[in-house]
Structure formats: structure tokens, C-alpha cells
N, CA, C, O and the ligand as a Tripos MOL2 file, in Angstrom:
@<TRIPOS>MOLECULE
protein
  249   247    63     0     0
PROTEIN
NO_CHARGES

@<TRIPOS>ATOM
      1 N          25.2260   80.1450  104.6830 N.3       1 MET1
      2 CA         25.8070   80.9590  103.5880 C.3       1 MET1
      3 C          24.8220   82.0590  103.2050 C.2       1 MET1
      4 O          23.6290   81.7980  103.0510 O.2       1 MET1
      5 N          25.3060   83.2620  103.0550 N.am      2 PRO2
      6 CA         24.4070   84.3740  102.6970 C.3       2 PRO2
      7 C          23.7670   84.1730  101.3330 C.2       2 PRO2
      8 O          24.3250   83.5430  100.4350 O.2       2 PRO2
      9 N          22.5920   84.7290  101.2220 N.am      3 ILE3
     10 CA         21.8450   84.6310   99.9710 C.3       3 ILE3
     11 C          21.8250   85.9930   99.2810 C.2       3 ILE3
     12 O          21.5910   87.0200   99.9180 O.2       3 ILE3
     13 N          22.0670   85.9860   97.9960 N.am      4 CYS4
     14 CA         21.9870   87.2280   97.2300 C.3       4 CYS4
     15 C          20.5330   87.6960   97.1910 C.2       4 CYS4
     16 O          19.6640   86.9690   96.7110 O.2       4 CYS4
     17 N          20.2630   88.8960   97.6880 N.am      5 PRO5
     18 CA         18.8890   89.3940   97.6920 C.3       5 PRO5
     19 C          18.3420   89.6250   96.2900 C.2       5 PRO5
     20 O          17.1280   89.6310   96.0830 O.2       5 PRO5
     21 N          19.2190   89.8120   95.3490 N.am      6 GLU6
     22 CA         18.7820   90.1160   93.9900 C.3       6 GLU6
     23 C          18.2780   88.8840   93.2580 C.2       6 GLU6
     24 O          17.2630   88.9430   92.5640 O.2       6 GLU6
     25 N          18.9760   87.7780   93.4090 N.am      7 CYS7
     26 CA         18.6080   86.6000   92.6230 C.3       7 CYS7
     27 C          18.4200   85.3570   93.4910 C.2       7 CYS7
     28 O          18.1340   84.2710   92.9890 O.2       7 CYS7
     29 N          18.5840   85.5360   94.7950 N.am      8 GLU8
     30 CA         18.3500   84.4590   95.7490 C.3       8 GLU8
     31 C          19.2500   83.2440   95.5310 C.2       8 GLU8
     32 O          18.8910   82.1120   95.8560 O.2       8 GLU8
     33 N          20.4210   83.5120   94.9750 N.am      9 THR9
     34 CA         21.4180   82.4640   94.8490 C.3       9 THR9
     35 C          22.3690   82.5630   96.0460 C.2       9 THR9
     36 O          22.6830   83.6580   96.5140 O.2       9 THR9
     37 N          22.8130   81.4270   96.5230 N.am     10 ALA10
     38 CA         23.7710   81.4430   97.6190 C.3      10 ALA10
     39 C          25.0670   82.0990   97.1600 C.2      10 ALA10
     40 O          25.6390   81.7260   96.1360 O.2      10 ALA10
     41 N          25.5170   83.0760   97.9300 N.am     11 LEU11
     42 CA         26.7770   83.7440   97.5940 C.3      11 LEU11
     43 C          27.9300   82.8180   97.9510 C.2      11 LEU11
     44 O          28.0030   82.2840   99.0580 O.2      11 LEU11
     45 N          28.8140   82.6450   97.0050 N.am     12 ASP12
     46 CA         29.8520   81.6340   97.1440 C.3      12 ASP12
     47 C          31.1070   82.2170   97.8080 C.2      12 ASP12
     48 O          32.0870   82.5390   97.1360 O.2      12 ASP12
     49 N          31.0580   82.3420   99.1040 N.am     13 PHE13
     50 CA         32.2620   82.7520   99.8320 C.3      13 PHE13
     51 C          32.1450   82.2650  101.2610 C.2      13 PHE13
     52 O          31.0580   81.9590  101.7510 O.2      13 PHE13
     53 N          33.2830   82.2030  101.9110 N.am     14 ASP14
     54 CA         33.3140   81.7290  103.2830 C.3      14 ASP14
     55 C          33.2060   82.9220  104.2300 C.2      14 ASP14
     56 O          34.0550   83.8130  104.2280 O.2      14 ASP14
     57 N          32.1600   82.9210  105.0260 N.am     15 GLU15
     58 CA         31.9400   84.0520  105.9260 C.3      15 GLU15
     59 C          33.1440   84.3380  106.8190 C.2      15 GLU15
     60 O          33.3860   85.4770  107.2170 O.2      15 GLU15
     61 N          33.8810   83.2940  107.1180 N.am     16 GLU16
     62 CA         35.0030   83.4700  108.0400 C.3      16 GLU16
     63 C          36.2630   83.9730  107.3490 C.2      16 GLU16
     64 O          37.2700   84.2570  107.9970 O.2      16 GLU16
     65 N          36.1940   84.0780  106.0400 N.am     17 GLU17
     66 CA         37.3840   84.5030  105.3050 C.3      17 GLU17
     67 C          37.2720   85.9000  104.7300 C.2      17 GLU17
     68 O          38.1650   86.3570  104.0160 O.2      17 GLU17
     69 N          36.1700   86.5850  105.0390 N.am     18 VAL18
     70 CA         36.0300   87.9380  104.5360 C.3      18 VAL18
     71 C          36.2810   88.9360  105.6630 C.2      18 VAL18
     72 O          36.1280   88.6240  106.8440 O.2      18 VAL18
     73 N          36.6670   90.1330  105.2670 N.am     19 GLU19
     74 CA         36.9100   91.1940  106.2200 C.3      19 GLU19
     75 C          36.0820   92.4120  105.8320 C.2      19 GLU19
     76 O          35.6060   92.5200  104.7020 O.2      19 GLU19
     77 N          35.9210   93.3110  106.7680 N.am     20 GLU20
     78 CA         35.2060   94.5440  106.4630 C.3      20 GLU20
     79 C          35.8800   95.2520  105.2990 C.2      20 GLU20
     80 O          37.1020   95.3890  105.2670 O.2      20 GLU20
     81 N          35.0930   95.6900  104.3660 N.am     21 GLY21
     82 CA         35.6350   96.3840  103.2100 C.3      21 GLY21
     83 C          35.8120   95.4890  101.9990 C.2      21 GLY21
     84 O          35.9870   95.9760  100.8830 O.2      21 GLY21
     85 N          35.7670   94.1810  102.2150 N.am     22 ASP22
     86 CA         35.8550   93.2760  101.0760 C.3      22 ASP22
     87 C          34.6160   93.4200  100.1990 C.2      22 ASP22
     88 O          33.5290   93.7330  100.6840 O.2      22 ASP22
     89 N          34.7930   93.1910   98.9290 N.am     23 VAL23
     90 CA         33.6580   93.2390   98.0120 C.3      23 VAL23
     91 C          33.4130   91.8450   97.4680 C.2      23 VAL23
     92 O          34.3210   91.1840   96.9630 O.2      23 VAL23
     93 N          32.1770   91.4170   97.5800 N.am     24 ILE24
     94 CA         31.7820   90.1050   97.1030 C.3      24 ILE24
     95 C          30.8910   90.2910   95.8820 C.2      24 ILE24
     96 O          29.9780   91.1170   95.8880 O.2      24 ILE24
     97 N          31.1570   89.5380   94.8640 N.am     25 ILE25
     98 CA         30.3610   89.6470   93.6460 C.3      25 ILE25
     99 C          29.5510   88.3700   93.4660 C.2      25 ILE25
    100 O          30.0860   87.2610   93.5000 O.2      25 ILE25
    101 N          28.2660   88.5510   93.2770 N.am     26 CYS26
    102 CA         27.3940   87.4030   93.0560 C.3      26 CYS26
    103 C          27.7110   86.7690   91.7050 C.2      26 CYS26
    104 O          27.6610   87.4300   90.6680 O.2      26 CYS26
    105 N          28.0340   85.4920   91.7340 N.am     27 ASP27
    106 CA         28.3670   84.8070   90.4890 C.3      27 ASP27
    107 C          27.1850   84.7640   89.5270 C.2      27 ASP27
    108 O          27.3590   84.6990   88.3100 O.2      27 ASP27
    109 N          26.0060   84.8000   90.0830 N.am     28 GLU28
    110 CA         24.8120   84.5920   89.2730 C.3      28 GLU28
    111 C          24.3690   85.8620   88.5540 C.2      28 GLU28
    112 O          24.1210   85.8420   87.3490 O.2      28 GLU28
    113 N          24.2690   86.9600   89.2880 N.am     29 CYS29
    114 CA         23.7220   88.1720   88.6820 C.3      29 CYS29
    115 C          24.7360   89.3200   88.6050 C.2      29 CYS29
    116 O          24.4550   90.3640   88.0160 O.2      29 CYS29
    117 N          25.9130   89.1200   89.2020 N.am     30 GLY30
    118 CA         26.9720   90.1130   89.0790 C.3      30 GLY30
    119 C          26.8430   91.2940   90.0230 C.2      30 GLY30
    120 O          27.6330   92.2350   89.9500 O.2      30 GLY30
    121 N          25.8560   91.2550   90.9080 N.am     31 THR31
    122 CA         25.7030   92.3360   91.8640 C.3      31 THR31
    123 C          26.8560   92.3180   92.8660 C.2      31 THR31
    124 O          27.2630   91.2620   93.3480 O.2      31 THR31
    125 N          27.3740   93.5150   93.1700 N.am     32 GLU32
    126 CA         28.4850   93.6030   94.0980 C.3      32 GLU32
    127 C          27.9910   93.9830   95.4940 C.2      32 GLU32
    128 O          27.1190   94.8360   95.6580 O.2      32 GLU32
    129 N          28.5680   93.3300   96.4780 N.am     33 TYR33
    130 CA         28.2290   93.6230   97.8700 C.3      33 TYR33
    131 C          29.4940   93.9020   98.6500 C.2      33 TYR33
    132 O          30.4710   93.1580   98.5630 O.2      33 TYR33
    133 N          29.4670   94.9830   99.4160 N.am     34 GLU34
    134 CA         30.5960   95.2810  100.2750 C.3      34 GLU34
    135 C          30.3050   94.7480  101.6730 C.2      34 GLU34
    136 O          29.1980   94.8880  102.1920 O.2      34 GLU34
    137 N          31.3180   94.1390  102.2650 N.am     35 VAL35
    138 CA         31.1830   93.6480  103.6350 C.3      35 VAL35
    139 C          31.3270   94.8370  104.5790 C.2      35 VAL35
    140 O          32.3930   95.4470  104.6660 O.2      35 VAL35
    141 N          30.2530   95.1580  105.2780 N.am     36 VAL36
    142 CA         30.2830   96.2990  106.1840 C.3      36 VAL36
    143 C          30.4610   95.8640  107.6310 C.2      36 VAL36
    144 O          30.8200   96.6720  108.4880 O.2      36 VAL36
    145 N          30.2160   94.6140  107.8960 N.am     37 ALA37
    146 CA         30.4290   94.0710  109.2340 C.3      37 ALA37
    147 C          30.5800   92.5660  109.1120 C.2      37 ALA37
    148 O          30.0280   91.9410  108.2060 O.2      37 ALA37
    149 N          31.3300   92.0000  110.0310 N.am     38 THR38
    150 CA         31.5740   90.5550  109.9480 C.3      38 THR38
    151 C          30.9650   89.7790  111.1050 C.2      38 THR38
    152 O          30.8850   88.5520  111.0490 O.2      38 THR38
    153 N          30.5390   90.4640  112.1410 N.am     39 ASP39
    154 CA         30.0010   89.7630  113.3040 C.3      39 ASP39
    155 C          28.8340   90.5180  113.9080 C.2      39 ASP39
    156 O          29.0350   91.3350  114.8070 O.2      39 ASP39
    157 N          27.6230   90.2700  113.4410 N.am     40 PRO40
    158 CA         27.3130   89.2860  112.3840 C.3      40 PRO40
    159 C          27.6150   89.8350  111.0080 C.2      40 PRO40
    160 O          27.7910   91.0390  110.8220 O.2      40 PRO40
    161 N          27.6720   88.9390  110.0580 N.am     41 LEU41
    162 CA         27.9660   89.3570  108.6950 C.3      41 LEU41
    163 C          26.8830   90.2840  108.1670 C.2      41 LEU41
    164 O          25.6880   90.0060  108.2680 O.2      41 LEU41
    165 N          27.3430   91.3970  107.6010 N.am     42 GLU42
    166 CA         26.3920   92.3440  107.0380 C.3      42 GLU42
    167 C          26.9340   92.8440  105.7050 C.2      42 GLU42
    168 O          28.0840   93.2730  105.6130 O.2      42 GLU42
    169 N          26.1070   92.7850  104.6880 N.am     43 LEU43
    170 CA         26.5270   93.1880  103.3560 C.3      43 LEU43
    171 C          25.7550   94.4130  102.9060 C.2      43 LEU43
    172 O          24.5780   94.5810  103.2230 O.2      43 LEU43
    173 N          26.4440   95.2640  102.1610 N.am     44 SER44
    174 CA         25.7990   96.4410  101.6050 C.3      44 SER44
    175 C          25.9570   96.4020  100.0890 C.2      44 SER44
    176 O          27.0710   96.3010   99.5750 O.2      44 SER44
    177 N          24.8710   96.4810   99.4030 N.am     45 LYS45
    178 CA         24.9290   96.4340   97.9440 C.3      45 LYS45
    179 C          25.6940   97.6390   97.4120 C.2      45 LYS45
    180 O          25.4570   98.7730   97.8270 O.2      45 LYS45
    181 N          26.6090   97.3760   96.4940 N.am     46 VAL46
    182 CA         27.3590   98.4460   95.8510 C.3      46 VAL46
    183 C          26.5880   98.8950   94.6260 C.2      46 VAL46
    184 O          26.4080   98.1390   93.6710 O.2      46 VAL46
    185 N          26.1410  100.1290   94.6700 N.am     47 GLU47
    186 CA         25.3560  100.6520   93.5600 C.3      47 GLU47
    187 C          26.2780  101.0840   92.4340 C.2      47 GLU47
    188 O          27.1560  101.9250   92.6320 O.2      47 GLU47
    189 N          26.0850  100.5200   91.2680 N.am     48 GLU48
    190 CA         26.8830  100.9440   90.1250 C.3      48 GLU48
    191 C          26.2360  102.1460   89.4540 C.2      48 GLU48
    192 O          25.0130  102.2900   89.4480 O.2      48 GLU48
    193 N          27.0650  102.9910   88.8990 N.am     49 GLY49
    194 CA         26.5560  104.1370   88.1770 C.3      49 GLY49
    195 C          25.9300  105.1810   89.0870 C.2      49 GLY49
    196 O          25.1430  106.0230   88.6540 O.2      49 GLY49
    197 N          26.3000  105.1000   90.3610 N.am     50 TYR50
    198 CA         25.7780  106.0890   91.2900 C.3      50 TYR50
    199 C          26.3640  107.4560   90.9680 C.2      50 TYR50
    200 O          27.5800  107.5870   90.8280 O.2      50 TYR50
    201 N          25.5280  108.4670   90.8500 N.am     51 GLU51
    202 CA         26.0120  109.7500   90.3430 C.3      51 GLU51
    203 C          26.8520  110.5090   91.3550 C.2      51 GLU51
    204 O          27.8370  111.1520   90.9910 O.2      51 GLU51
    205 N          26.4750  110.4400   92.5980 N.am     52 ASP52
    206 CA         27.2000  111.2140   93.6000 C.3      52 ASP52
    207 C          28.3960  110.4200   94.1090 C.2      52 ASP52
    208 O          28.3110  109.7080   95.1090 O.2      52 ASP52
    209 N          29.5040  110.5580   93.4020 N.am     53 GLU53
    210 CA         30.6730  109.7500   93.7290 C.3      53 GLU53
    211 C          31.3600  110.2070   95.0070 C.2      53 GLU53
    212 O          32.2530  109.5280   95.5160 O.2      53 GLU53
    213 N          30.9470  111.3450   95.5200 N.am     54 GLU54
    214 CA         31.5600  111.8200   96.7540 C.3      54 GLU54
    215 C          31.3260  110.8500   97.9090 C.2      54 GLU54
    216 O          32.0690  110.8390   98.8910 O.2      54 GLU54
    217 N          30.2960  110.0510   97.7760 N.am     55 GLU55
    218 CA         30.0160  109.1110   98.8580 C.3      55 GLU55
    219 C          30.7660  107.8080   98.6980 C.2      55 GLU55
    220 O          30.6030  106.8810   99.4910 O.2      55 GLU55
    221 N          31.5860  107.7460   97.6690 N.am     56 PHE56
    222 CA         32.2930  106.5120   97.3940 C.3      56 PHE56
    223 C          33.7090  106.5090   97.9730 C.2      56 PHE56
    224 O          34.5680  107.2640   97.5160 O.2      56 PHE56
    225 N          33.9500  105.6840   98.9530 N.am     57 GLY57
    226 CA         35.3030  105.4890   99.4690 C.3      57 GLY57
    227 C          35.9090  106.6790  100.1620 C.2      57 GLY57
    228 O          37.1130  106.7170  100.4170 O.2      57 GLY57
    229 N          35.0830  107.6420  100.4640 N.am     58 GLU58
    230 CA         35.6070  108.8330  101.1110 C.3      58 GLU58
    231 C          35.0240  108.9970  102.5050 C.2      58 GLU58
    232 O          35.0460  110.0890  103.0720 O.2      58 GLU58
    233 N          34.5180  107.9410  103.0370 N.am     59 GLU59
    234 CA         33.9370  108.0450  104.3590 C.3      59 GLU59
    235 C          34.9920  108.3820  105.4010 C.2      59 GLU59
    236 O          36.0940  107.8340  105.4150 O.2      59 GLU59
    237 N          34.6230  109.2730  106.2400 N.am     60 GLU60
    238 CA         35.5680  109.6770  107.2760 C.3      60 GLU60
    239 C          35.6000  108.6380  108.3900 C.2      60 GLU60
    240 O          34.5730  108.1390  108.8510 O.2      60 GLU60
    241 N          36.8180  108.3400  108.7940 N.am     61 GLU61
    242 CA         36.9720  107.4190  109.9120 C.3      61 GLU61
    243 C          37.7510  108.1030  111.0140 C.2      61 GLU61
    244 O          38.5630  108.9930  110.7620 O.2      61 GLU61
    245 N          37.5000  107.6880  112.2040 N.am     62 GLU62
    246 CA         38.1840  108.3340  113.3320 C.3      62 GLU62
    247 C          39.6560  107.9590  113.3800 C.2      62 GLU62
    248 O          40.3810  108.4130  114.2660 O.2      62 GLU62
    249 ZN         22.7450   87.5410   92.6590 Zn       63 ZN63
@<TRIPOS>BOND
     1     1     2 1
     2     2     3 1
     3     3     4 2
     4     3     5 am
     5     5     6 1
     6     6     7 1
     7     7     8 2
     8     7     9 am
     9     9    10 1
    10    10    11 1
    11    11    12 2
    12    11    13 am
    13    13    14 1
    14    14    15 1
    15    15    16 2
    16    15    17 am
    17    17    18 1
    18    18    19 1
    19    19    20 2
    20    19    21 am
    21    21    22 1
    22    22    23 1
    23    23    24 2
    24    23    25 am
    25    25    26 1
    26    26    27 1
    27    27    28 2
    28    27    29 am
    29    29    30 1
    30    30    31 1
    31    31    32 2
    32    31    33 am
    33    33    34 1
    34    34    35 1
    35    35    36 2
    36    35    37 am
    37    37    38 1
    38    38    39 1
    39    39    40 2
    40    39    41 am
    41    41    42 1
    42    42    43 1
    43    43    44 2
    44    43    45 am
    45    45    46 1
    46    46    47 1
    47    47    48 2
    48    47    49 am
    49    49    50 1
    50    50    51 1
    51    51    52 2
    52    51    53 am
    53    53    54 1
    54    54    55 1
    55    55    56 2
    56    55    57 am
    57    57    58 1
    58    58    59 1
    59    59    60 2
    60    59    61 am
    61    61    62 1
    62    62    63 1
    63    63    64 2
    64    63    65 am
    65    65    66 1
    66    66    67 1
    67    67    68 2
    68    67    69 am
    69    69    70 1
    70    70    71 1
    71    71    72 2
    72    71    73 am
    73    73    74 1
    74    74    75 1
    75    75    76 2
    76    75    77 am
    77    77    78 1
    78    78    79 1
    79    79    80 2
    80    79    81 am
    81    81    82 1
    82    82    83 1
    83    83    84 2
    84    83    85 am
    85    85    86 1
    86    86    87 1
    87    87    88 2
    88    87    89 am
    89    89    90 1
    90    90    91 1
    91    91    92 2
    92    91    93 am
    93    93    94 1
    94    94    95 1
    95    95    96 2
    96    95    97 am
    97    97    98 1
    98    98    99 1
    99    99   100 2
   100    99   101 am
   101   101   102 1
   102   102   103 1
   103   103   104 2
   104   103   105 am
   105   105   106 1
   106   106   107 1
   107   107   108 2
   108   107   109 am
   109   109   110 1
   110   110   111 1
   111   111   112 2
   112   111   113 am
   113   113   114 1
   114   114   115 1
   115   115   116 2
   116   115   117 am
   117   117   118 1
   118   118   119 1
   119   119   120 2
   120   119   121 am
   121   121   122 1
   122   122   123 1
   123   123   124 2
   124   123   125 am
   125   125   126 1
   126   126   127 1
   127   127   128 2
   128   127   129 am
   129   129   130 1
   130   130   131 1
   131   131   132 2
   132   131   133 am
   133   133   134 1
   134   134   135 1
   135   135   136 2
   136   135   137 am
   137   137   138 1
   138   138   139 1
   139   139   140 2
   140   139   141 am
   141   141   142 1
   142   142   143 1
   143   143   144 2
   144   143   145 am
   145   145   146 1
   146   146   147 1
   147   147   148 2
   148   147   149 am
   149   149   150 1
   150   150   151 1
   151   151   152 2
   152   151   153 am
   153   153   154 1
   154   154   155 1
   155   155   156 2
   156   155   157 am
   157   157   158 1
   158   158   159 1
   159   159   160 2
   160   159   161 am
   161   161   162 1
   162   162   163 1
   163   163   164 2
   164   163   165 am
   165   165   166 1
   166   166   167 1
   167   167   168 2
   168   167   169 am
   169   169   170 1
   170   170   171 1
   171   171   172 2
   172   171   173 am
   173   173   174 1
   174   174   175 1
   175   175   176 2
   176   175   177 am
   177   177   178 1
   178   178   179 1
   179   179   180 2
   180   179   181 am
   181   181   182 1
   182   182   183 1
   183   183   184 2
   184   183   185 am
   185   185   186 1
   186   186   187 1
   187   187   188 2
   188   187   189 am
   189   189   190 1
   190   190   191 1
   191   191   192 2
   192   191   193 am
   193   193   194 1
   194   194   195 1
   195   195   196 2
   196   195   197 am
   197   197   198 1
   198   198   199 1
   199   199   200 2
   200   199   201 am
   201   201   202 1
   202   202   203 1
   203   203   204 2
   204   203   205 am
   205   205   206 1
   206   206   207 1
   207   207   208 2
   208   207   209 am
   209   209   210 1
   210   210   211 1
   211   211   212 2
   212   211   213 am
   213   213   214 1
   214   214   215 1
   215   215   216 2
   216   215   217 am
   217   217   218 1
   218   218   219 1
   219   219   220 2
   220   219   221 am
   221   221   222 1
   222   222   223 1
   223   223   224 2
   224   223   225 am
   225   225   226 1
   226   226   227 1
   227   227   228 2
   228   227   229 am
   229   229   230 1
   230   230   231 1
   231   231   232 2
   232   231   233 am
   233   233   234 1
   234   234   235 1
   235   235   236 2
   236   235   237 am
   237   237   238 1
   238   238   239 1
   239   239   240 2
   240   239   241 am
   241   241   242 1
   242   242   243 1
   243   243   244 2
   244   243   245 am
   245   245   246 1
   246   246   247 1
   247   247   248 2
@<TRIPOS>SUBSTRUCTURE
     1 MET1         2 RESIDUE 1 A MET
     2 PRO2         6 RESIDUE 1 A PRO
     3 ILE3        10 RESIDUE 1 A ILE
     4 CYS4        14 RESIDUE 1 A CYS
     5 PRO5        18 RESIDUE 1 A PRO
     6 GLU6        22 RESIDUE 1 A GLU
     7 CYS7        26 RESIDUE 1 A CYS
     8 GLU8        30 RESIDUE 1 A GLU
     9 THR9        34 RESIDUE 1 A THR
    10 ALA10       38 RESIDUE 1 A ALA
    11 LEU11       42 RESIDUE 1 A LEU
    12 ASP12       46 RESIDUE 1 A ASP
    13 PHE13       50 RESIDUE 1 A PHE
    14 ASP14       54 RESIDUE 1 A ASP
    15 GLU15       58 RESIDUE 1 A GLU
    16 GLU16       62 RESIDUE 1 A GLU
    17 GLU17       66 RESIDUE 1 A GLU
    18 VAL18       70 RESIDUE 1 A VAL
    19 GLU19       74 RESIDUE 1 A GLU
    20 GLU20       78 RESIDUE 1 A GLU
    21 GLY21       82 RESIDUE 1 A GLY
    22 ASP22       86 RESIDUE 1 A ASP
    23 VAL23       90 RESIDUE 1 A VAL
    24 ILE24       94 RESIDUE 1 A ILE
    25 ILE25       98 RESIDUE 1 A ILE
    26 CYS26      102 RESIDUE 1 A CYS
    27 ASP27      106 RESIDUE 1 A ASP
    28 GLU28      110 RESIDUE 1 A GLU
    29 CYS29      114 RESIDUE 1 A CYS
    30 GLY30      118 RESIDUE 1 A GLY
    31 THR31      122 RESIDUE 1 A THR
    32 GLU32      126 RESIDUE 1 A GLU
    33 TYR33      130 RESIDUE 1 A TYR
    34 GLU34      134 RESIDUE 1 A GLU
    35 VAL35      138 RESIDUE 1 A VAL
    36 VAL36      142 RESIDUE 1 A VAL
    37 ALA37      146 RESIDUE 1 A ALA
    38 THR38      150 RESIDUE 1 A THR
    39 ASP39      154 RESIDUE 1 A ASP
    40 PRO40      158 RESIDUE 1 A PRO
    41 LEU41      162 RESIDUE 1 A LEU
    42 GLU42      166 RESIDUE 1 A GLU
    43 LEU43      170 RESIDUE 1 A LEU
    44 SER44      174 RESIDUE 1 A SER
    45 LYS45      178 RESIDUE 1 A LYS
    46 VAL46      182 RESIDUE 1 A VAL
    47 GLU47      186 RESIDUE 1 A GLU
    48 GLU48      190 RESIDUE 1 A GLU
    49 GLY49      194 RESIDUE 1 A GLY
    50 TYR50      198 RESIDUE 1 A TYR
    51 GLU51      202 RESIDUE 1 A GLU
    52 ASP52      206 RESIDUE 1 A ASP
    53 GLU53      210 RESIDUE 1 A GLU
    54 GLU54      214 RESIDUE 1 A GLU
    55 GLU55      218 RESIDUE 1 A GLU
    56 PHE56      222 RESIDUE 1 A PHE
    57 GLY57      226 RESIDUE 1 A GLY
    58 GLU58      230 RESIDUE 1 A GLU
    59 GLU59      234 RESIDUE 1 A GLU
    60 GLU60      238 RESIDUE 1 A GLU
    61 GLU61      242 RESIDUE 1 A GLU
    62 GLU62      246 RESIDUE 1 A GLU
    63 ZN63       249 GROUP 0 **** ****
């Protein structure tokens, strides 16, 4: 089970039940992580209050 880098608590979700783009929230510290890859599982911390919103959800895909 993945560990939250912020508080080192085990993130409570099933790796096999998440998909790319899913957002996982740490129950302990509330940090949000977006699933960027599932094989292997890779999480990207979602920065709150990020000023440059142009980088949010507007990524170009082929
Ligand atoms: Zn945490």
C-alpha cells in the first residue's frame, strides 16, 4: 500500500481499483494525490492554491 509522503500514513485505497486521473486524499493529513500512472502506481501531489491555474486540467493530449 502506498505511503503518504507528507505524513507517512498508509494511503487507504486499493491500487488495483484506481485509474489514471483519479484523485486520492490522505485521510490523515488531507493531502490530495492524483494518479498519474497505474503500472507501476505513480502519484502526483495536487498543489492547492497554486497560482498558475493554466496548468490545471488543461494538459494537451494526443
Ligand atoms: Zn498524509
